[in-house]
N, C-alpha and C positions, 0 to 999 in steps of 0.2 A: 389678755388680762393687763390692766394698767399697773404701773409701779406701785401706786397707793393700795390697790387691791392685794397685790403680792405681799407688800409689807404688812397689811392688816392680817392676812392669813398666817404669816410667819409669827406675828405677835400673838395671835390666838393659839397657835401651836405651842409656843413657848410658855404661855400661861397655863395651858393644859398640862404640860410636862411639869411645871412648877407645882401645880395643885396636886398632881399624882405623886410627885416626889415627897411632898409634905405628908400625904396620906400614907405613903410607904413607910416613912420614918416613924409614924405613929402606930404602925402595926408591928408589934414585937414578933409575931409569927413570920411575917414577910422579911423582916430584918434578919432573923435567925436563919431563914432559908437562904438568903443572899450570902450571909457570912459562910455558910457551909458549902454553897455551890457556886461561888464566884471565881471562875477560872481566869478572869481578866485582871484581877488585882486592883480594880477600881474601887474607890470608897463607896460610891453610889451607883445603882443601875442607871444606864444612860441610853439604852436602846428602846425606843418607843415605837410600837408597831400596831398595825391593824391586821388581825387574823380573821380571814373570811373563809367560811366553809359550811356546808350543810344548811342548817336553818338559822344560824345566828352568827353575828360578828362580835369580836371583842377587841378593844383597844387597851393597851397597857404597857408596862415596863417588863422586859424580860429579866427574870431573877434567877434563872437556872437552866441547865441543859448542857449539851455537848458544845465544846469550843473548838473551832478550826483555827489553827494558829495564824494563818494568813487572813482569813475572812471573817473572824468573829463567830457569832452564834451559828450553829448548824440548824437551820430551820427545816431541814428534811428529816430531822430526828425528833425525839421527845424533848420538849422544853417547858419551862414554868413561866407563867405570866401573872403579874400582879395587875389586876384590871382597874379601870377607872371607877369601878363600883366597889373596890376594896376586896374583891375575891382573889383567891390564889387558885389558878387553873393549871392542870396538866394538859398540855396541848400535844397532839400527834401531828407534827408538821407535815408529814406526807399526805395528810388529808386536807390541808389548808392552803389558801393563797395568802402569802405574807407580803405586806407592804411596810417598809420602814418609813416612819413618818418624820 
């Protein structure tokens, strides 16, 4: 992969995260969930993932779940995902392949 392709992919990723963050901020339900289940102390969710498993994939921001003090979100447990479609999903991490994007 050339440097320009790599940069283009990174820019596309950042735009997707920006768009998703704006959608998150416009969702009162997602913001309430984040405020109740935010173990990191961060103002905004910042972990963008692809969760694959079964018959469908989902990309989005992690807005709740178990927190491992050294490693961040515990993706082998139950966690909550705000998807790029504006849905709030409860995910069972033990059934999924997770890729942090």
